[in-house]
C-alpha positions in Angstrom: -24.8 -10.4 4.3 -24.7 -6.6 3.7 -27.6 -7.1 1.0 -29.7 -9.3 3.2 -29.5 -6.8 5.7 -30.4 -4.1 3.5 -33.4 -5.7 2.4 -34.4 -6.6 5.8 -34.4 -2.6 6.7 -36.5 -1.8 3.6 -39.2 -4.1 4.3 -39.2 -2.8 8.1 -39.7 0.2 6.4 -42.9 -1.3 4.3 -44.3 -2.6 7.6 -44.1 0.8 9.5 -46.1 2.5 6.6 -49.1 0.5 8.1 -51.4 0.6 11.0 -52.9 -2.7 11.0 -51.0 -6.2 10.2 -51.9 -9.4 10.1 -49.1 -12.0 11.0 -49.7 -15.4 9.4 -47.3 -17.9 10.3 -46.8 -21.6 10.3 -47.6 -24.1 13.3 -44.4 -25.5 14.7 -41.7 -24.3 17.0 -40.4 -22.1 14.1 -43.6 -20.9 13.1 -44.3 -19.7 16.8 -41.4 -18.2 17.6 -41.0 -16.0 13.9 -45.1 -15.1 14.5 -44.1 -13.9 18.0 -41.1 -11.7 16.9 -43.2 -9.8 14.5 -46.1 -9.9 16.5 -44.3 -8.2 19.5 -42.3 -6.3 17.6 -45.4 -4.5 15.6 -46.8 -3.7 19.0 -43.6 -2.3 20.5 -44.0 0.4 17.3 -47.5 0.9 18.0 -48.7 -1.1 15.1 -51.7 -3.2 15.7 -51.3 -6.6 15.1 -52.7 -10.3 15.5 -51.6 -13.5 14.8 -53.1 -16.2 12.4 -51.7 -19.9 12.4 -52.2 -21.9 9.3 -50.8 -25.5 8.5 -50.2 -24.8 4.8 -51.1 -21.6 2.4 -53.7 -23.5 -0.3 -56.4 -21.2 -2.4 -58.9 -22.0 0.5 -56.5 -20.8 3.5 -55.4 -17.6 1.0 -59.1 -16.7 0.4 -59.5 -16.5 4.0 -56.6 -14.4 4.4 -58.1 -12.0 1.6 -61.1 -11.7 3.1 -59.2 -10.0 6.4 -58.8 -7.3 3.9 -55.7 -6.0 5.8 -51.4 -5.8 5.2 -50.1 -9.3 6.0 -46.8 -10.4 7.6 -46.2 -13.9 6.3 -43.5 -15.6 8.7 -42.0 -19.1 8.2 -44.3 -19.1 5.5 -45.6 -18.2 2.0 -42.1 -18.1 -0.2 -43.6 -21.2 -2.1 -46.8 -19.7 -3.1 -46.0 -16.4 -4.0 -48.0 -16.9 -7.2 -51.3 -17.3 -5.3 -50.6 -14.1 -3.5 -52.1 -11.8 -6.3 -54.3 -9.2 -4.8 -52.6 -9.3 -1.2 -50.6 -6.7 0.2 -47.8 -8.4 2.1 -44.4 -9.0 3.0 -42.6 -12.6 3.1 -40.0 -13.1 5.8 -39.5 -17.1 5.0 -36.3 -19.5 5.0 -38.2 -22.2 2.6 -37.0 -22.8 -1.0 -38.8 -19.5 -2.4 -40.7 -20.3 -6.0 -38.9 -17.1 -7.1 -37.5 -13.6 -5.9 -40.4 -11.2 -4.5 -39.6 -7.3 -3.8 -41.3 -7.6 -0.7 -39.8 -11.1 0.6 -36.8 -11.5 2.7 -35.4 -15.4 2.2 -32.3 -16.6 2.7 -32.3 -18.3 -0.6 -32.3 -15.4 -2.7 -29.1 -14.1 -1.7 -27.0 -17.2 -1.7 -27.7 -18.8 1.7 -29.7 -22.0 2.5 -32.4 -21.6 4.2 -32.0 -25.2 5.4 -29.3 -24.6 8.0 -28.1 -21.1 7.9 -31.3 -18.9 8.4 -34.7 -20.0 9.6 -38.1 -18.4 9.9 -37.7 -16.9 13.2 -33.9 -16.0 12.9 -35.4 -14.4 9.5 -37.7 -12.1 11.3 -35.7 -11.6 13.8 -33.7 -9.6 11.4 -36.5 -7.7 10.2 -37.6 -6.8 13.9 -34.4 -5.3 14.8 -35.3 -2.5 12.3 -39.0 -1.7 13.2 -39.3 1.5 15.7 -38.0 1.1 19.1 -36.4 -2.4 18.8 -33.9 -1.0 16.7 -32.5 -0.3 20.5 -30.8 -2.6 22.1 -32.0 -2.9 25.2 -35.9 -3.3 23.5 -35.1 -6.0 21.6 -34.0 -8.0 24.3 -36.6 -10.6 24.5 -36.5 -11.2 20.7 -33.1 -12.9 20.2 -33.6 -16.0 22.5 -36.4 -17.2 20.8 -35.3 -16.5 17.6 -32.8 -19.1 18.5 -35.5 -21.3 19.7 -37.0 -21.4 16.1 -33.8 -22.1 14.6 -32.9 -25.1 16.9 -36.7 -26.1 16.8 -36.6 -26.5 12.8 -33.5 -28.9 13.5 -31.3 -26.3 11.7 -28.4 -27.5 14.4 -29.0 -31.1 13.0 -26.3 -31.3 10.5 -23.3 -30.3 12.6 -24.6 -30.6 16.0 -24.5 -26.7 16.2 -26.1 -23.6 14.3 -24.1 -22.6 11.5 -24.3 -19.3 8.8 -26.3 -16.7 9.8 -27.9 -18.2 12.7 -24.4 -18.5 14.3 -23.8 -14.9 13.8 -27.1 -14.3 15.8 -26.1 -17.0 18.6 -23.0 -14.7 18.8 -24.7 -11.7 19.1 -26.9 -13.2 22.0 -23.3 -14.5 23.9 -22.2 -11.1 23.8 -25.5 -9.6 25.2 -25.3 -11.9 28.0 -28.5 -13.4 26.5 -27.2 -16.9 25.4 -24.4 -19.2 26.9 -23.3 -22.4 24.3 -22.5 -25.5 25.8 -21.1 -28.7 24.8 -23.1 -31.2 26.0 -25.6 -34.3 25.2 -28.2 -33.2 22.7 -31.2 -35.0 24.5 -34.5 -33.4 25.5 -35.0 -33.1 29.1 -31.8 -32.4 30.6 -33.0 -29.3 32.3 -36.4 -31.4 33.8 -36.1 -35.0 33.8 -34.3 -38.0 35.7 -31.6 -39.7 33.7 -33.3 -42.7 33.1 -36.5 -40.6 31.6 -34.4 -38.6 29.5 -32.8 -41.7 27.8 -35.6 -43.8 27.9 -37.9 -40.9 25.8 -34.7 -39.9 23.6 -35.4 -41.0 19.9 -32.6 -39.0 18.0 -31.3 -41.6 17.1 -33.3 -44.5 18.3 -31.4 -46.5 20.5 -32.6 -50.5 20.8 -32.5 -51.5 24.9 -32.5 -47.5 25.5 -35.4 -45.8 23.8 -39.0 -46.6 25.1 -37.5 -49.2 27.4 -37.8 -48.4 31.0 -35.9 -51.6 31.9 -33.2 -51.5 29.6 -32.2 -47.7 30.5 -32.3 -48.7 34.5 -30.2 -51.8 33.8 -27.9 -49.6 31.4 -27.2 -47.4 34.4 -26.8 -49.4 37.0 -24.3 -51.2 34.7 -22.1 -47.8 34.9 -22.7 -46.9 38.2 -25.0 -43.9 37.6 -28.1 -42.9 39.7 -31.0 -42.9 37.5 -33.1 -40.3 39.1 -30.8 -37.3 39.5 -31.6 -34.8 36.7 -28.9 -34.6 33.7 -28.2 -31.5 34.9 -26.6 -32.2 38.4 -24.9 -34.9 37.2 -21.2 -34.6 37.9 -19.2 -34.2 34.8 -17.5 -37.5 35.6 -20.6 -39.3 35.3 -21.9 -37.7 32.4 -19.1 -38.5 30.3 -19.6 -42.2 31.4 -23.0 -41.9 30.4 -22.0 -40.5 26.8 -19.3 -43.0 26.2 -21.5 -46.2 27.3 -24.2 -44.8 24.8 -21.7 -44.3 21.8 -20.6 -48.0 22.5 -24.0 -49.0 22.5 -25.3 -47.4 19.3 -22.3 -48.6 17.6 -22.9 -52.4 18.3 -26.3 -52.2 17.0 -24.9 -50.4 13.7 -26.0 -47.0 14.1 -24.7 -44.6 11.4 -22.0 -43.0 12.5 -23.0 -39.3 11.5 -26.3 -40.1 13.9 -23.9 -41.5 16.7 -21.5 -37.7 16.4 -25.1 -36.2 16.4 -26.0 -37.2 19.8 -23.4 -34.6 21.3 -23.0 -31.1 20.3 -23.4 -27.4 21.2 -26.5 -26.4 23.0 -28.0 -23.2 23.6 -29.0 -22.0 27.4 -31.2 -18.9 27.6 -30.0 -17.3 30.6 -32.7 -15.3 31.6 -34.9 -18.1 31.9 -35.2 -20.3 35.0 -32.6 -23.5 35.6 -34.2 -26.3 35.9 -37.2 -25.5 33.3 -37.8 -26.3 29.7 -37.5 -22.7 28.7 -33.7 -22.7 29.9 -32.4 -25.2 26.8 -33.3 -24.0 23.5 -33.9 -27.7 22.5 -36.4 -28.4 25.4 -38.2 -24.8 24.4 -38.9 -25.8 20.9 -40.0 -29.0 21.8 -42.3 -27.4 24.2 -43.7 -24.9 21.4 -44.0 -27.8 18.8 -46.4 -29.5 21.3 -48.7 -26.8 21.5 -48.5 -26.2 17.6 -49.0 -30.0 17.0 -52.5 -29.9 19.0 -54.2 -26.6 17.4 -53.0 -24.8 20.8 -50.2 -22.3 18.9 -51.5 -19.3 20.8 -50.6 -21.1 23.8 -47.2 -21.3 22.7 -47.0 -17.8 21.8 -48.1 -17.0 25.6 -45.0 -19.5 26.6 -42.8 -17.4 24.6 -44.4 -14.0 26.1 -43.5 -15.4 29.7 -47.1 -16.4 30.5 -47.4 -18.5 33.2 -50.7 -20.1 32.6 -49.9 -20.4 29.2 -46.3 -22.6 30.2 -48.4 -25.1 32.3 -50.9 -25.8 29.6 -48.0 -26.3 27.1 -46.5 -28.8 29.6 -49.6 -31.2 29.6 -49.9 -30.7 25.9 -46.1 -31.7 25.8 -46.8 -35.2 28.0 -49.5 -36.2 25.4 -47.3 -35.3 22.5 -44.2 -37.3 23.8 -47.3 -40.1 24.1 -48.3 -39.8 20.6 -44.9 -40.0 19.4 -44.5 -42.8 21.3 -47.7 -44.4 20.0 -46.8 -43.3 16.3 -43.3 -45.2 16.7 -45.0 -48.4 17.8 -47.2 -48.2 14.9 -44.4 -48.2 12.5 -42.9 -50.9 14.5 -46.1 -53.4 13.9 -47.0 -52.3 10.2 -43.3 -52.3 8.8 -41.8 -49.4 5.9 -42.5 -50.4 2.4 -39.5 -49.8 0.0 -39.9 -48.6 -3.6 -36.8 -48.5 -6.0 -35.6 -45.0 -4.6 -37.9 -44.3 -1.6 -39.4 -46.0 1.5 -42.7 -45.1 2.9 -45.6 -45.9 5.3 -49.2 -44.8 5.7 -50.5 -44.2 8.8 -54.1 -43.5 7.7 -55.8 -42.2 10.8 -53.6 -43.8 13.2 -51.2 -41.2 13.7 -51.8 -37.2 13.8 -51.1 -35.3 10.3 -49.5 -32.6 12.4 -46.8 -35.4 13.8 -46.4 -37.6 11.1 -43.4 -36.2 10.0 -41.6 -36.3 12.9 -42.7 -39.8 13.6 -41.4 -40.4 10.0 -37.9 -38.8 11.2 -37.5 -41.0 14.3 -38.3 -44.0 12.4 -35.8 -43.4 9.2 -33.5 -45.9 10.5 -35.5 -48.6 11.0 -35.9 -49.0 7.2 -33.0 -48.3 4.6 -31.4 -45.1 5.7 -29.8 -45.0 1.8 -33.6 -43.9 0.7 -35.8 -40.9 1.5 -38.6 -41.7 3.9 -42.3 -40.8 3.0 -44.7 -40.7 5.3 -48.8 -40.4 4.7 -51.6 -39.5 7.1 -55.2 -38.6 6.8 -56.3 -35.0 7.5 -58.9 -32.7 6.9 -57.7 -31.5 3.6 -57.0 -34.6 2.0 -53.9 -36.4 2.5 -50.9 -35.4 4.5 -47.4 -36.2 3.2 -44.0 -35.9 4.9 -40.9 -36.7 3.4 -37.4 -36.6 5.1 -33.9 -37.8 4.1 -30.3 -36.9 5.0 -27.5 -35.0 4.5 -25.6 -37.9 3.0 -28.7 -38.2 0.6 -28.9 -34.2 -0.4 -25.1 -34.4 -1.1 -25.9 -37.2 -3.5 -28.4 -35.3 -5.4 -31.7 -35.6 -3.4 -33.5 -32.1 -3.1 -37.0 -33.4 -1.7 -38.7 -29.6 -1.5 -38.2 -29.7 -5.6 -39.5 -33.6 -5.8 -42.3 -33.3 -3.2 -43.8 -29.9 -5.1 -43.4 -31.5 -8.6 -45.1 -35.0 -7.2 -47.6 -33.7 -5.7 -48.9 -30.7 -8.3 -48.8 -33.8 -10.7 -51.7 -35.3 -8.5 -53.5 -32.0 -7.7 -51.9 -31.3 -5.0 -49.6 -28.7 -3.0 -46.0 -29.2 -1.5 -42.9 -27.6 -0.5 -40.1 -27.3 1.9 -36.4 -27.5 2.1 -34.0 -30.3 0.1 -33.6 -32.6 3.5 -37.3 -32.0 4.8 -40.6 -31.4 2.6 -44.2 -31.9 2.8 -47.3 -31.8 0.6 -51.3 -32.1 0.9 -52.6 -34.3 -2.0 -56.3 -35.6 -3.0 -57.6 -38.8 -1.0 -56.6 -41.6 -3.7 -53.6 -40.4 -5.0 -51.1 -42.0 -3.1 -49.9 -44.5 -5.4 -49.6 -42.4 -8.5 -48.0 -39.7 -6.2 -45.4 -42.2 -4.9 -44.5 -43.7 -8.6 -43.9 -40.0 -9.8 -41.7 -39.3 -6.8 -39.8 -42.5 -6.6 -38.9 -41.6 -10.5 -38.1 -37.8 -9.3 -35.9 -38.8 -6.9 -34.0 -41.7 -8.6 -33.3 -38.9 -11.4 -31.9 -36.6 -8.8 -29.7 -39.3 -7.8 -28.0 -40.3 -11.2 -27.4 -36.6 -12.3 
């Protein structure tokens, strides 16, 4: 870790030579928090700054950035396309699989860490922010640590073991020591802080539990059968009642044959932001990240920045967007239920066309994974303004068998004139319209080769 921190300090020093910096970041919870951390630390150091949000870095987007004619700080994006950044002055704080090492890049992969679960875009950026100007002083970096944890959780870096690990965990412990973060063991569903138990369960989707997920009547019957008031918030339930709910959920999930690993992930560590109001989405890192994702997925990522900075108007707008987000996810799952998932030899896929927004098709794919064959990665297509969006998801079991989606997706996308990248367990691409079948053939072959090695 010492070498990584030395590099963080070097990069911070490079930033402080600048009078103006454009922060370019990704449109998801990890990207929003990473961008906010960069932006806030720059302002604190007296460096003029603004944030630009991008879905991906392709030739067109990079040309627009070049036209800005200013120094660029890429957060949660950039490592996969370093070859396209010629002519730009930049630094990168990213955690996706890098194309290569670079003197102005801080990426956990360059130091032997796995960016899929040991350090996110936000937590990587946080490490640099600690060396920038007045943010070296603990009291001034107070608000940046909690949102870095929100970013890591939003990137699902706690999903494999039900807790944050690696360098993320060191940052969690730093937050605990400072009184910013509390770690509890609890049900890992959205809505614990804000929703009645019935609604929390009805809108749960990881894992998808038949008779519970998206089934109001089923949830009410379930809670009645175990003697739990459906209209009490989870945080207000007595511990004994919580144990009853969890035990009954586990039993139900096992009855439906839900994979053991998915059942285990229902309960795990939850990260409480101690300076946020209890009973709000911002109190729990998972709920906070979902709120931010709702702003990012509907082209209002600037609202997410406002939420991170404590703007009440932005918070109200984000809650409205969240309602829309949850409905679209529910509609997306129903679309997959109606149309099914196709299987090839080594992968499974569905094409949403314009029925699911391209900004959430990857989330829907993850939610629908176990509706198909859990022994094969799932690939989802959706129409976008730049071609066809591709989102792919695997499981850690598949990764252990050799699957590396970032490498496979990148190779398959480039073979058909597209661009792609990501992590071993989750990746994405944009490809030309009409190239889906060719892309699938190539990807199916690559995944097969990976699993046979």
